[in-house]
FIFI-145338 format. One record per residue (C-alpha): residue in one letter; y, x, z. Coordinates in steps of 0.5 Angstrom, whole numbers, plus 500, padded with zeros to 3 digits. Layout:
BEGIN
pase resn=A Y=Y X=X Z=Z .
...
//
This chain:
BEGIN
pase resn=M Y=500 X=500 Z=501 .
pase resn=F Y=507 X=502 Z=498 .
pase resn=L Y=512 X=501 Z=504 .
pase resn=P Y=519 X=504 Z=501 .
pase resn=I Y=524 X=508 Z=507 .
pase resn=P Y=530 X=504 Z=508 .
pase resn=Y Y=537 X=507 Z=506 .
pase resn=E Y=540 X=507 Z=512 .
pase resn=F Y=534 X=514 Z=514 .
pase resn=A Y=535 X=517 Z=507 .
pase resn=T Y=543 X=519 Z=510 .
pase resn=E Y=545 X=525 Z=511 .
pase resn=D Y=546 X=524 Z=518 .
pase resn=F Y=538 X=522 Z=519 .
pase resn=L Y=536 X=528 Z=513 .
pase resn=K Y=539 X=534 Z=517 .
pase resn=D Y=535 X=532 Z=523 .
pase resn=L Y=528 X=535 Z=520 .
pase resn=V Y=524 X=532 Z=527 .
pase resn=M Y=528 X=525 Z=527 .
pase resn=M Y=525 X=524 Z=519 .
pase resn=R Y=518 X=527 Z=522 .
pase resn=F Y=518 X=522 Z=526 .
pase resn=V Y=521 X=517 Z=520 .
pase resn=F Y=515 X=519 Z=516 .
pase resn=W Y=510 X=518 Z=521 .
pase resn=M Y=513 X=511 Z=523 .
pase resn=M Y=513 X=508 Z=517 .
pase resn=R Y=507 X=510 Z=514 .
pase resn=R Y=502 X=506 Z=521 .
pase resn=I Y=507 X=500 Z=519 .
pase resn=S Y=503 X=493 Z=515 .
pase resn=T Y=507 X=489 Z=511 .
pase resn=E Y=501 X=483 Z=514 .
pase resn=Q Y=498 X=482 Z=520 .
pase resn=H Y=492 X=488 Z=521 .
pase resn=T Y=488 X=489 Z=528 .
pase resn=I Y=487 X=497 Z=531 .
pase resn=P Y=482 X=498 Z=535 .
pase resn=L Y=484 X=501 Z=543 .
pase resn=K Y=481 X=508 Z=544 .
pase resn=N Y=475 X=507 Z=550 .
pase resn=K Y=476 X=500 Z=550 .
pase resn=R Y=472 X=496 Z=546 .
pase resn=K Y=477 X=491 Z=544 .
pase resn=L Y=482 X=490 Z=538 .
pase resn=L Y=490 X=490 Z=538 .
pase resn=V Y=492 X=484 Z=533 .
pase resn=L Y=500 X=488 Z=531 .
pase resn=A Y=505 X=483 Z=527 .
pase resn=P Y=508 X=485 Z=520 .
pase resn=F Y=512 X=492 Z=522 .
pase resn=E Y=509 X=493 Z=528 .
pase resn=F Y=506 X=500 Z=530 .
pase resn=M Y=503 X=502 Z=536 .
pase resn=Y Y=506 X=508 Z=539 .
pase resn=G Y=503 X=513 Z=544 .
pase resn=R Y=507 X=520 Z=546 .
pase resn=N Y=501 X=524 Z=546 .
pase resn=S Y=498 X=522 Z=539 .
pase resn=C Y=505 X=521 Z=536 .
pase resn=A Y=508 X=528 Z=538 .
pase resn=K Y=501 X=531 Z=536 .
pase resn=N Y=500 X=528 Z=529 .
pase resn=I Y=509 X=530 Z=527 .
pase resn=G Y=507 X=537 Z=529 .
pase resn=I Y=512 X=537 Z=536 .
pase resn=S Y=514 X=536 Z=543 .
pase resn=E Y=513 X=530 Z=547 .
pase resn=G Y=520 X=531 Z=549 .
pase resn=K Y=523 X=531 Z=542 .
pase resn=A Y=518 X=525 Z=540 .
pase resn=R Y=520 X=521 Z=545 .
pase resn=R Y=528 X=522 Z=545 .
pase resn=R Y=528 X=520 Z=536 .
pase resn=L Y=524 X=512 Z=539 .
pase resn=E Y=530 X=512 Z=544 .
pase resn=Q Y=535 X=514 Z=539 .
pase resn=L Y=532 X=509 Z=534 .
pase resn=L Y=532 X=504 Z=540 .
pase resn=A Y=539 X=504 Z=542 .
pase resn=L Y=540 X=503 Z=533 .
pase resn=G Y=537 X=497 Z=533 .
pase resn=Y Y=533 X=499 Z=528 .
pase resn=L Y=527 X=498 Z=533 .
pase resn=S Y=525 X=493 Z=539 .
pase resn=K Y=519 X=493 Z=544 .
pase resn=V Y=514 X=488 Z=544 .
pase resn=S Y=513 X=488 Z=551 .
pase resn=E Y=507 X=483 Z=551 .
pase resn=K Y=503 X=488 Z=548 .
pase resn=T Y=503 X=494 Z=552 .
pase resn=T Y=497 X=498 Z=555 .
pase resn=S Y=497 X=503 Z=560 .
pase resn=T Y=497 X=509 Z=554 .
pase resn=F Y=500 X=506 Z=548 .
pase resn=S Y=507 X=501 Z=546 .
pase resn=V Y=508 X=497 Z=541 .
pase resn=F Y=515 X=497 Z=537 .
pase resn=R Y=517 X=493 Z=532 .
pase resn=L Y=521 X=495 Z=525 .
pase resn=E Y=527 X=491 Z=526 .
pase resn=V Y=528 X=490 Z=518 .
pase resn=T Y=534 X=485 Z=519 .
pase resn=A Y=538 X=491 Z=521 .
pase resn=F Y=538 X=494 Z=515 .
pase resn=R Y=542 X=494 Z=508 .
pase resn=Q Y=537 X=490 Z=504 .
pase resn=N Y=536 X=484 Z=509 .
pase resn=S Y=544 X=484 Z=512 .
pase resn=S Y=548 X=485 Z=504 .
pase resn=Q Y=554 X=481 Z=506 .
pase resn=H Y=555 X=487 Z=512 .
pase resn=Q Y=552 X=493 Z=510 .
pase resn=G Y=559 X=497 Z=509 .
pase resn=Q Y=560 X=496 Z=516 .
pase resn=K Y=554 X=496 Z=520 .
pase resn=T Y=552 X=502 Z=516 .
pase resn=R Y=558 X=506 Z=518 .
pase resn=Q Y=558 X=502 Z=526 .
pase resn=Q Y=550 X=505 Z=526 .
pase resn=T Y=552 X=512 Z=524 .
pase resn=D Y=557 X=512 Z=528 .
pase resn=S Y=552 X=511 Z=534 .
pase resn=F Y=548 X=516 Z=531 .
pase resn=N Y=552 X=521 Z=532 .
pase resn=S Y=554 X=519 Z=539 .
pase resn=L Y=547 X=520 Z=541 .
pase resn=N Y=544 X=526 Z=537 .
pase resn=R Y=550 X=532 Z=540 .
pase resn=K Y=546 X=537 Z=535 .
pase resn=T Y=550 X=532 Z=529 .
pase resn=K Y=557 X=535 Z=526 .
pase resn=T Y=562 X=530 Z=525 .
pase resn=S Y=564 X=530 Z=517 .
pase resn=D Y=569 X=526 Z=513 .
pase resn=C Y=565 X=526 Z=507 .
pase resn=K Y=561 X=520 Z=505 .
pase resn=I Y=554 X=519 Z=505 .
pase resn=K Y=550 X=520 Z=499 .
pase resn=E Y=545 X=516 Z=498 .
pase resn=A Y=538 X=519 Z=497 .
pase resn=S Y=537 X=515 Z=491 .
pase resn=I Y=541 X=520 Z=487 .
pase resn=A Y=535 X=524 Z=486 .
pase resn=I Y=530 X=518 Z=486 .
pase resn=E Y=534 X=517 Z=479 .
pase resn=E Y=530 X=522 Z=476 .
pase resn=S Y=524 X=518 Z=478 .
pase resn=Q Y=520 X=518 Z=471 .
pase resn=V Y=517 X=525 Z=471 .
pase resn=V Y=514 X=523 Z=477 .
pase resn=D Y=511 X=517 Z=475 .
pase resn=K Y=508 X=521 Z=469 .
pase resn=S Y=504 X=525 Z=474 .
pase resn=P Y=497 X=523 Z=476 .
pase resn=L Y=500 X=522 Z=484 .
pase resn=S Y=499 X=517 Z=490 .
pase resn=E Y=505 X=513 Z=490 .
pase resn=K Y=505 X=516 Z=497 .
pase resn=E Y=505 X=523 Z=493 .
pase resn=K Y=510 X=520 Z=489 .
pase resn=E Y=516 X=518 Z=495 .
pase resn=D Y=515 X=524 Z=499 .
pase resn=V Y=516 X=528 Z=492 .
pase resn=Q Y=522 X=524 Z=493 .
pase resn=V Y=523 X=526 Z=501 .
pase resn=I Y=523 X=533 Z=499 .
pase resn=V Y=528 X=533 Z=492 .
pase resn=A Y=533 X=528 Z=496 .
pase resn=F Y=532 X=532 Z=503 .
pase resn=C Y=534 X=539 Z=499 .
pase resn=E Y=539 X=537 Z=494 .
pase resn=Q Y=543 X=534 Z=501 .
pase resn=R Y=543 X=542 Z=503 .
pase resn=K Y=546 X=544 Z=495 .
pase resn=I Y=538 X=546 Z=494 .
pase resn=T Y=536 X=545 Z=488 .
pase resn=L Y=529 X=545 Z=485 .
pase resn=K Y=525 X=544 Z=480 .
pase resn=K Y=520 X=537 Z=480 .
pase resn=R Y=514 X=540 Z=477 .
pase resn=V Y=514 X=546 Z=482 .
pase resn=V Y=516 X=541 Z=488 .
pase resn=I Y=510 X=537 Z=485 .
pase resn=R Y=505 X=543 Z=486 .
pase resn=W Y=508 X=545 Z=493 .
pase resn=L Y=506 X=539 Z=495 .
pase resn=L Y=499 X=538 Z=493 .
pase resn=S Y=498 X=545 Z=495 .
pase resn=Y Y=500 X=545 Z=502 .
pase resn=G Y=505 X=538 Z=504 .
pase resn=V Y=511 X=535 Z=505 .
pase resn=Q Y=512 X=538 Z=512 .
pase resn=R Y=511 X=544 Z=511 .
pase resn=I Y=515 X=544 Z=505 .
pase resn=L Y=521 X=540 Z=510 .
pase resn=D Y=520 X=545 Z=515 .
pase resn=H Y=521 X=551 Z=511 .
pase resn=V Y=527 X=548 Z=507 .
pase resn=G Y=529 X=548 Z=514 .
pase resn=L Y=528 X=556 Z=516 .
pase resn=L Y=531 X=557 Z=509 .
pase resn=M Y=538 X=554 Z=511 .
pase resn=E Y=538 X=558 Z=517 .
pase resn=N Y=537 X=565 Z=512 .
pase resn=K Y=541 X=561 Z=507 .
pase resn=K Y=546 X=567 Z=507 .
pase resn=C Y=541 X=572 Z=505 .
pase resn=V Y=537 X=568 Z=499 .
pase resn=K Y=540 X=569 Z=493 .
pase resn=N Y=535 X=565 Z=489 .
pase resn=P Y=532 X=560 Z=494 .
pase resn=E Y=526 X=557 Z=489 .
pase resn=A Y=523 X=564 Z=490 .
pase resn=W Y=524 X=565 Z=496 .
pase resn=L Y=521 X=557 Z=498 .
pase resn=E Y=515 X=560 Z=493 .
pase resn=T Y=513 X=566 Z=498 .
pase resn=A Y=516 X=563 Z=504 .
pase resn=I Y=512 X=556 Z=503 .
pase resn=K Y=505 X=560 Z=500 .
pase resn=E Y=505 X=565 Z=506 .
pase resn=N Y=507 X=560 Z=511 .
pase resn=Y Y=514 X=564 Z=514 .
pase resn=V Y=514 X=559 Z=519 .
pase resn=W Y=508 X=559 Z=523 .
pase resn=Q Y=509 X=567 Z=522 .
pase resn=N Y=516 X=566 Z=526 .
pase resn=Q Y=512 X=562 Z=531 .
pase resn=N Y=506 X=567 Z=532 .
pase resn=T Y=511 X=573 Z=532 .
pase resn=L Y=515 X=570 Z=538 .
pase resn=E Y=509 X=568 Z=543 .
pase resn=N Y=506 X=574 Z=542 .
pase resn=K Y=511 X=580 Z=543 .
pase resn=Q Y=513 X=576 Z=549 .
pase resn=Y Y=505 X=576 Z=551 .
pase resn=A Y=505 X=583 Z=549 .
pase resn=E Y=511 X=585 Z=553 .
pase resn=Q Y=509 X=580 Z=560 .
pase resn=F Y=502 X=585 Z=558 .
pase resn=K Y=505 X=591 Z=558 .
pase resn=M Y=509 X=590 Z=565 .
pase resn=E Y=504 X=587 Z=568 .
pase resn=K Y=499 X=593 Z=567 .
pase resn=N Y=504 X=598 Z=566 .
pase resn=W Y=502 X=600 Z=560 .
pase resn=T Y=507 X=605 Z=558 .
pase resn=D Y=502 X=607 Z=552 .
pase resn=L Y=504 X=601 Z=548 .
pase resn=E Y=510 X=601 Z=545 .
pase resn=I Y=513 X=594 Z=542 .
pase resn=T Y=517 X=593 Z=536 .
pase resn=K Y=520 X=588 Z=532 .
pase resn=A Y=514 X=585 Z=529 .
pase resn=Y Y=508 X=589 Z=532 .
pase resn=C Y=507 X=593 Z=537 .
pase resn=T Y=503 X=601 Z=537 .
pase resn=H Y=498 X=603 Z=542 .
pase resn=K Y=500 X=610 Z=541 .
pase resn=P Y=494 X=615 Z=543 .
pase resn=S Y=491 X=611 Z=538 .
pase resn=G Y=496 X=610 Z=533 .
pase resn=K Y=493 X=602 Z=532 .
pase resn=D Y=499 X=597 Z=530 .
pase resn=Y Y=498 X=590 Z=532 .
pase resn=Q Y=502 X=585 Z=527 .
pase resn=F Y=506 X=579 Z=532 .
pase resn=K Y=504 X=575 Z=526 .
pase resn=L Y=496 X=574 Z=528 .
pase resn=P Y=494 X=568 Z=531 .
pase resn=P Y=496 X=568 Z=538 .
pase resn=E Y=488 X=567 Z=541 .
pase resn=S Y=486 X=573 Z=536 .
pase resn=F Y=493 X=577 Z=538 .
pase resn=R Y=490 X=577 Z=546 .
pase resn=Q Y=483 X=578 Z=544 .
pase resn=I Y=485 X=585 Z=541 .
pase resn=L Y=491 X=587 Z=546 .
pase resn=L Y=485 X=586 Z=551 .
pase resn=D Y=479 X=590 Z=548 .
pase resn=C Y=485 X=597 Z=547 .
pase resn=Y Y=487 X=595 Z=553 .
pase resn=N Y=480 X=596 Z=556 .
pase resn=Q Y=478 X=600 Z=551 .
pase resn=Y Y=483 X=605 Z=552 .
pase resn=K Y=486 X=604 Z=560 .
pase resn=S Y=486 X=610 Z=564 .
pase resn=G Y=479 X=613 Z=566 .
pase resn=N Y=475 X=611 Z=560 .
//
């Protein structure tokens, strides 16, 4: 089933909040325009959901999206405050709650007041999100990129994949990043939408140093720079703490790796944390004083 994302979620204020867009994508994929039932975890019964209702669990949502529970909760609270969601109080379990997408809050169902409501809700969003800077520029519709969707329609993509391509292109255009649609499609089929958006966000942090954004993204997405950066930060902190606790003077720590000076062995911080910790411990046990 194809369920389009409402215009209000494709405005600049939403698109520049990557975590919010993750939450919106997750939410829209759980919503149906028809009544349906879903099984409750560890319970022998089904939960009946009306059209535009979805079940929310803080822990499961955070894991599926790849964010912290606190960030998931804050985005939910923002959507509630903006009037885009409402809580279905009579459908609550110990672990999960049910929320409803308020379709009347969106432009397609209130065309008479769409300009006023959009401005009011944009102002509300700005006040809720302290990181969002105010701008005098008019809000651009993400549908600018959708006008060229004929290229996507000719490709062997599912409806969801076509929608994801449109979102990625719009997300990049809002940041003045021009990408070939065929390249975006190739990335999407190989790596998925979230990995692409994560690296666009990383590109924005380093944009001044990047001459060719598309070429940079090609390498970054393939090598998964976001994943490497997270590993580097975590492993470097662990190595520094390990060195201090063990008083291990033979270990030299640099920006991207650590070196055991007597043996000359280098250990890259971009390794998976569990693997890095194990090989560092093995090195210590092998070369520590007295062995």
